[in-house]
RODO-2510 file (C-alpha; in nm, 4 decimals, decimal comma):
residues 99
     n   res          X          Y          Z
     1     x    -2,9878    -1,5670     5,2927
     2     x    -2,8362    -1,5249     5,5225
     3     x    -2,4676    -1,3057     5,3694
     4     x    -2,3832    -1,1849     5,7004
     5     x    -2,3847    -1,5221     5,8898
     6     x    -1,9959    -1,4638     5,9890
     7     x    -2,0633    -1,2150     6,1413
     8     x    -2,2858    -1,3425     6,4662
     9     x    -2,0942    -1,5905     6,7099
    10     x    -2,4153    -1,8115     6,8318
    11     x    -2,6457    -1,9910     6,6043
    12     x    -3,0065    -2,1054     6,7697
    13     x    -2,8454    -2,4544     6,7545
    14     x    -2,5345    -2,3069     6,9446
    15     x    -2,7902    -2,2058     7,1923
    16     x    -2,9822    -2,5098     7,2365
    17     x    -2,6662    -2,7163     7,2586
    18     x    -2,4467    -2,4997     7,5437
    19     x    -2,3840    -2,6604     7,8872
    20     x    -2,3386    -2,4828     8,1689
    21     x    -2,1430    -2,6540     8,4327
    22     x    -2,2956    -2,6743     8,7863
    23     x    -2,2150    -2,5248     9,1658
    24     x    -2,2887    -2,4912     9,4902
    25     x    -2,5199    -2,1900     9,4971
    26     x    -2,5650    -2,1924     9,1128
    27     x    -2,8602    -2,0789     8,8734
    28     x    -3,2059    -2,2738     8,8503
    29     x    -3,1539    -2,4908     8,5979
    30     x    -3,5168    -2,5160     8,4647
    31     x    -3,4828    -2,0774     8,4431
    32     x    -3,2581    -2,1083     8,2224
    33     x    -3,3498    -2,3679     7,9958
    34     x    -3,6545    -2,0939     7,9647
    35     x    -3,4907    -1,8052     7,8962
    36     x    -3,2435    -1,9547     7,6069
    37     x    -3,5941    -2,1167     7,5002
    38     x    -3,6828    -1,7910     7,4540
    39     x    -3,3439    -1,6274     7,3061
    40     x    -3,3731    -1,9678     7,0414
    41     x    -3,7264    -1,8572     6,9128
    42     x    -3,6449    -1,4833     6,8752
    43     x    -3,2645    -1,5624     6,7164
    44     x    -3,5326    -1,7838     6,4589
    45     x    -3,7582    -1,5199     6,4330
    46     x    -3,5004    -1,2493     6,3842
    47     x    -3,3447    -1,4883     6,0745
    48     x    -3,6788    -1,5135     5,9335
    49     x    -3,7384    -1,1607     5,9238
    50     x    -3,3334    -1,0721     5,7806
    51     x    -3,4669    -1,3365     5,5257
    52     x    -3,7780    -1,1804     5,4039
    53     x    -3,5751    -0,8253     5,4146
    54     x    -3,3349    -0,9736     5,1917
    55     x    -3,5393    -1,1132     4,9284
    56     x    -3,7523    -0,8259     4,9439
    57     x    -3,4907    -0,5850     4,8726
    58     x    -3,3750    -0,7388     4,5876
    59     x    -3,6455    -0,7897     4,4425
    60     x    -3,6713    -0,3434     4,4599
    61     x    -3,3399    -0,3561     4,2852
    62     x    -3,4638    -0,5844     4,0089
    63     x    -3,7809    -0,3479     4,0185
    64     x    -3,5488    -0,0403     3,9874
    65     x    -3,3340    -0,1351     3,7211
    66     x    -3,6030    -0,2412     3,5191
    67     x    -3,7379     0,0858     3,5565
    68     x    -3,3729     0,2016     3,5007
    69     x    -3,3396     0,0243     3,1576
    70     x    -3,6587     0,1233     3,0299
    71     x    -3,7360     0,4231     2,7549
    72     x    -3,8072     0,7247     2,8666
    73     x    -4,1583     0,8271     2,7981
    74     x    -4,2466     1,1700     2,5696
    75     x    -4,4000     1,3884     2,8198
    76     x    -4,7016     1,5935     2,7466
    77     x    -4,6503     1,9589     2,8325
    78     x    -4,9681     2,1795     2,9947
    79     x    -4,9028     2,3780     2,6096
    80     x    -4,9485     2,0273     2,4206
    81     x    -5,2639     1,9858     2,6519
    82     x    -5,3738     2,3205     2,5824
    83     x    -5,3360     2,3110     2,1909
    84     x    -5,4929     2,0159     2,1575
    85     x    -5,7532     2,1101     2,4068
    86     x    -5,8100     2,4264     2,1752
    87     x    -5,7940     2,1715     1,8457
    88     x    -6,0999     1,9662     2,0004
    89     x    -6,3353     2,2267     2,0391
    90     x    -6,2882     2,3939     1,7287
    91     x    -6,3637     2,0380     1,6036
    92     x    -6,6792     2,0030     1,8169
    93     x    -6,8053     2,3300     1,7994
    94     x    -6,6705     2,4774     1,5035
    95     x    -6,6480     2,8491     1,4279
    96     x    -6,9904     2,9267     1,6936
    97     x    -6,7851     2,8969     1,9188
    98     x    -6,5271     3,2431     1,8338
    99     x    -6,8156     3,3846     1,7229
***
């Protein structure tokens, strides 16, 4: 699901298969291999995290679209609530409340 893979210059496979020329005073091959193994693991982790985030992003966008297209629910104002409460009090307590 990586949509920007064309911007990446290396893949985990590219790193794994990279061959270096050896020279007289070169680096220790074992150290280079260990370091490249660490980089490969990071690349794989980054790719997995990016894919998970892109999936979540799509899910959230769909959820937002659903909320936006849902018809607006009428909301009660404070006045409406107080009016209903007053009517309920009159019904329950009758005229005793106002005597």
